[in-house]
C-alpha positions as CSV (number, residue, x, y, z in Angstrom):
1,M,11.4,7.8,-29.3
2,G,8.7,9.1,-31.6
3,D,7.1,12.5,-31.7
4,C,5.0,13.6,-28.9
5,N,1.4,13.6,-30.1
6,L,-0.8,15.3,-27.5
7,D,-3.9,14.1,-29.2
8,E,-3.0,10.5,-28.4
9,F,-3.0,9.9,-24.7
10,L,-4.0,7.1,-22.3
11,P,-6.9,8.0,-20.1
12,L,-6.2,8.3,-16.4
13,E,-7.2,5.2,-14.5
14,E,-8.3,5.4,-10.9
15,D,-6.2,3.1,-8.6
16,V,-8.8,1.0,-6.8
17,G,-6.1,-0.2,-4.5
18,D,-5.1,-3.7,-3.6
19,V,-7.5,-4.7,-0.8
20,D,-5.1,-7.5,0.2
21,C,-2.0,-5.3,0.8
22,P,-0.6,-6.4,4.1
23,L,1.4,-3.3,4.5
24,C,-1.7,-1.2,4.2
25,E,-3.5,-3.3,6.7
26,H,-0.7,-3.3,9.4
27,D,1.3,-0.6,11.0
28,V,4.7,-0.5,9.1
29,A,5.7,3.1,9.9
30,W,9.2,1.9,10.7
31,L,9.4,0.5,7.1
32,S,8.2,3.8,5.8
33,V,11.0,5.5,7.6
34,Q,13.6,3.1,6.2
35,H,12.1,3.8,2.7
36,K,12.4,7.5,3.1
37,V,16.1,7.2,4.3
38,L,17.2,4.8,1.4
39,M,15.2,6.2,-1.5
40,P,17.5,9.1,-2.3
41,K,20.5,6.8,-2.0
42,C,19.9,3.8,-4.3
43,S,18.1,2.5,-7.3
44,K,14.5,1.2,-7.2
45,S,15.5,-2.5,-7.4
46,A,18.2,-2.1,-4.8
47,L,15.7,-0.1,-2.6
48,Y,13.0,-2.8,-2.5
49,S,15.5,-5.7,-2.2
50,T,17.0,-3.9,0.8
51,L,13.6,-3.2,2.3
52,M,12.7,-6.8,2.0
53,K,15.9,-7.8,3.9
54,V,15.1,-5.2,6.6
55,Y,11.7,-6.5,6.9
56,L,12.8,-10.1,7.2
57,K,15.6,-9.2,9.7
58,R,13.0,-7.3,11.9
59,M,10.6,-10.2,11.9
60,E,13.3,-12.8,12.7
61,P,13.2,-12.3,16.6
62,L,9.4,-12.5,16.4
63,Q,9.5,-15.7,14.5
64,R,12.0,-17.1,17.1
65,Q,9.6,-16.3,19.9
66,G,6.8,-18.2,18.0
67,K,4.8,-15.0,17.1
68,K,2.6,-14.9,14.0
69,I,4.1,-12.5,11.5
70,V,2.6,-11.2,8.3
71,E,4.2,-12.7,5.2
72,V,5.2,-10.0,2.8
73,S,6.9,-10.4,-0.6
74,R,9.3,-8.0,-2.3
75,E,6.6,-7.3,-5.0
76,Q,4.1,-6.4,-2.3
77,I,6.6,-4.0,-0.7
78,E,7.3,-2.3,-4.1
79,T,3.6,-2.1,-5.0
80,H,2.8,-0.6,-1.6
81,F,5.4,2.2,-1.8
82,E,5.0,2.8,-5.6
83,S,1.2,2.7,-5.7
84,H,-0.3,3.0,-2.3
85,Q,1.8,5.5,-0.4
86,L,2.6,8.8,-2.1
87,S,6.1,10.3,-1.6
88,H,7.0,13.9,-2.4
89,T,10.7,12.9,-2.7
90,R,9.9,10.1,-5.1
91,G,7.8,12.4,-7.2
92,L,10.5,14.9,-7.6
93,Q,13.0,12.2,-8.4
94,E,10.9,10.7,-11.1
95,D,10.2,14.2,-12.7
96,A,13.9,15.0,-12.7
97,R,14.6,11.6,-14.3
98,I,12.0,12.2,-17.0
99,C,13.5,15.7,-17.6
100,K,16.9,14.2,-18.1
101,Q,15.5,11.8,-20.7
102,L,13.6,14.5,-22.5
103,M,16.8,16.6,-22.5
104,A,18.8,13.8,-24.0
105,E,16.2,13.4,-26.8
106,L,16.1,17.0,-27.6
107,Q,19.9,17.1,-27.7
108,K,19.9,14.5,-30.4
109,R,17.4,16.6,-32.4
110,M,19.1,20.0,-31.8
111,K,21.6,19.7,-34.6
112,R,20.1,19.4,-38.0
113,S,21.6,17.4,-40.9
114,D,22.8,20.6,-42.6
115,G,24.7,21.5,-39.4
116,S,22.5,24.3,-38.1
117,I,20.8,24.3,-34.8
118,D,17.2,23.9,-34.3
119,A,16.1,26.9,-32.3
120,T,12.8,25.4,-30.9
121,A,14.7,22.2,-29.7
122,L,17.3,24.5,-28.0
123,S,14.6,26.7,-26.3
124,Q,12.8,23.6,-25.1
125,W,16.1,22.1,-23.9
126,K,16.8,25.3,-21.9
127,S,13.4,25.2,-20.4
128,L,13.7,21.6,-19.3
129,S,17.3,22.4,-17.9
130,A,15.9,25.2,-15.7
131,Y,13.0,23.1,-14.6
132,K,15.3,20.1,-13.8
133,L,17.5,22.4,-11.8
134,T,14.4,23.6,-9.8
135,L,13.4,20.0,-9.0
136,L,16.9,19.1,-7.9
137,S,16.9,22.2,-5.7
138,K,13.6,21.2,-4.0
139,L,14.8,17.7,-3.7
140,S,18.0,18.9,-1.8
141,K,15.8,20.9,0.5
142,T,13.4,18.0,1.4
143,N,13.4,17.1,5.1
144,K,16.3,14.8,6.0
145,V,15.4,11.9,8.0
146,E,17.4,11.0,11.1
147,V,18.4,7.3,11.2
148,V,17.4,5.8,14.4
149,K,19.3,2.6,15.6
150,E,17.2,-0.4,15.9
151,R,16.8,-1.7,19.4
152,P,14.8,-5.0,19.0
153,Y,14.5,-5.7,22.7
154,E,13.8,-2.2,24.0
155,F,10.2,-1.7,25.0
156,T,8.4,1.6,25.3
């Protein structure tokens, strides 16, 4: 990792949205609940693979009945939840992950070649550590989602 140069940055780009996102067009609140439940428990790749399996399993009875279902790919699910739907929990997790990476980089730079400690790097590391603990505290206080057992043949 190089030095952080604040004069060089990428301009913010507005997300124009994917007009062909089937998950934005159709009601998939049940998939959003599954996303919220699984998000803190697994990696991104495992999360979206699992959501794809859950989607296919839920659509299976509809296909057997000859109903038309919306075809969705794993990439569309990931794009929907990463770009189209904001998540407070995901934001906290990403910030904590970035803090951890920055702390690791600062830790490498803390000890100088002559054996002394770089006071600036140490101060920044302490600040990041406190911020990371704040993020983790907020993350632990986020609303817990109650898992509801799926009953495919129950009509309301």
